[in-house]
C-alpha positions in Angstrom: -62.1 305.6 213.8 -62.2 309.3 213.3 -60.0 311.5 215.4 -62.8 314.0 216.1 -66.1 312.4 215.2 -69.1 314.7 215.0 -72.6 313.7 215.9 -75.1 313.9 213.0 -77.7 316.7 213.0 -80.1 316.0 215.9 -83.2 316.1 213.7 -82.0 312.8 212.0 -79.7 311.3 214.7 -81.0 308.6 217.0 -78.3 308.0 219.6 -80.2 305.1 221.1 -82.9 302.6 220.2 -85.7 304.3 222.2 -85.3 307.5 220.2 -85.2 305.5 217.0 -88.4 303.7 217.9 -90.1 307.0 218.8 -89.2 308.5 215.5 -90.1 305.3 213.7 -93.6 305.5 215.3 -94.2 308.7 213.4 -93.5 307.2 210.0 -96.8 305.5 209.5 -98.8 308.7 209.9 -96.4 310.5 207.4 -96.8 307.7 204.9 -100.6 307.5 205.2 -100.8 311.1 203.9 -99.9 309.5 200.6 -103.0 307.5 199.5 -101.1 305.7 196.8 -99.0 304.0 199.5 -101.8 302.7 201.6 -101.2 299.0 200.9 -97.4 299.1 201.6 -97.3 301.4 204.6 -97.0 298.6 207.1 -94.3 296.9 205.0 -92.3 300.1 204.6 -92.4 300.7 208.4 -91.5 297.0 209.1 -88.4 297.0 206.9 -87.3 300.4 208.1 -87.6 299.2 211.7 -85.7 296.0 210.9 -82.8 297.8 209.4 -82.7 300.5 212.0 -83.0 298.1 214.9 -80.1 296.1 213.5 -77.9 299.1 214.0 -78.5 298.9 217.8 -78.9 295.2 218.2 -75.7 294.2 216.4 -73.4 297.0 217.7 -74.3 296.9 221.4 -71.0 297.5 223.2 -69.0 297.5 219.9 -69.5 301.0 218.5 -66.1 302.2 217.1 -66.9 305.9 217.8 -70.3 307.5 217.4 -73.1 305.2 218.6 -76.6 305.4 217.1 -78.1 305.7 213.7 -79.0 308.4 211.1 -82.7 308.1 210.2 -84.1 310.5 207.7 -86.9 310.4 205.1 -88.7 312.5 202.5 -92.2 311.1 201.9 -92.7 313.4 198.8 -89.5 312.1 197.2 -90.4 308.6 198.4 -87.2 307.6 200.2 -85.9 306.6 203.6 -82.2 306.7 204.6 -80.6 304.8 207.5 -76.9 304.8 208.3 -74.7 303.8 211.2 -71.0 304.0 212.1 -71.1 300.5 213.6 -68.9 297.5 212.9 -70.7 296.4 209.8 -72.2 293.1 208.5 -68.9 291.3 208.1 -67.6 291.9 211.6 -71.0 291.0 213.0 -71.3 287.7 211.2 -67.6 286.7 211.6 -68.4 286.0 215.3 -70.4 283.0 214.2 -69.0 282.4 210.7 -65.3 283.1 211.0 -64.6 281.7 207.5 -66.3 284.8 205.9 -63.5 286.6 204.0 -65.0 289.8 202.7 -68.0 292.2 202.8 -69.6 290.7 199.7 -69.7 287.2 201.2 -71.2 288.7 204.4 -74.0 290.5 202.5 -74.8 287.3 200.6 -75.1 285.4 203.9 -77.0 288.2 205.6 -79.6 288.5 202.9 -80.0 284.8 202.0 -79.3 282.6 205.1 -81.0 282.3 208.4 -78.1 283.3 210.6 -77.6 285.7 213.5 -74.7 287.7 214.7 -76.4 287.5 218.1 -75.7 283.8 218.5 -76.8 281.7 220.4 -80.2 283.5 220.0 -82.5 281.8 217.6 -82.9 284.8 215.3 -81.5 285.8 212.0 -84.5 286.1 209.6 -84.7 289.9 209.5 -82.7 290.8 206.4 -84.3 287.9 204.5 -87.7 289.4 205.4 -86.5 292.8 204.1 -85.4 291.1 200.9 -88.7 289.3 200.5 -90.7 292.5 201.1 -88.7 294.6 198.7 -88.7 292.1 195.8 -92.4 291.5 196.0 -93.6 295.1 196.3 -93.1 298.4 194.4 -89.9 299.5 196.1 -86.1 299.1 196.0 -83.3 298.9 198.5 -79.7 300.0 198.2 -77.5 298.7 201.0 -73.8 299.1 201.7 -71.6 297.7 204.3 -67.8 297.8 204.0 -67.0 297.8 200.3 -70.0 295.7 199.2 -73.1 297.2 197.7 -76.4 295.4 197.3 -79.3 296.4 195.1 -82.8 294.8 195.6 -85.6 295.7 193.3 -89.2 294.6 192.8 -89.5 291.3 190.8 -85.8 290.7 191.0 -85.1 287.7 193.3 -81.4 287.5 192.6 -78.9 289.3 194.8 -77.0 291.9 192.9 -73.9 292.7 194.9 -71.0 294.7 193.6 -67.7 295.9 195.1 -67.5 299.6 195.8 -64.4 301.7 195.5 -65.5 303.5 198.6 -65.2 301.7 202.0 -68.0 302.5 204.4 -67.7 301.4 208.0 -71.1 300.4 209.4 -74.1 300.2 207.2 -76.0 302.5 204.8 -79.5 301.8 203.5 -81.7 303.7 201.0 -85.2 302.5 200.7 -87.2 303.9 197.7 -91.0 303.3 197.5 
């Protein structure tokens, strides 16, 4: 926890899920201005929504300091960035899989097993959906939680997860399309 956390710039900061969803609803129009993206617009919006909504769904009542998510994009440079200062994938999944030992194991589980940190709800397919969309379309995803980094790329079904020297509380996602 930071001693004096500072809210992100309001243009990109979504302090609650309603603001995130309102800003997300503007993304399809921005993307459709790029004719080359026509076929993947719904998929880009869907995976952005999944990752962004996870920030709120999995941290409800558990935000360490600043609640909300950063949501920014540059359509011309073809990227979307999402970040939160939540508890991260490991802490979320340890509630139902206490044997998880580290951030790398948590990312493997989150992106390959149907499991939910919102147990007993029958959910848990979201990040598997993100993985399937990214690996079957012309896009990539960088994702970090804790000290584990994941890279997903088109036509690469295997999970490439490495340890980072930098610890990041919460989650950071960079979608390139």
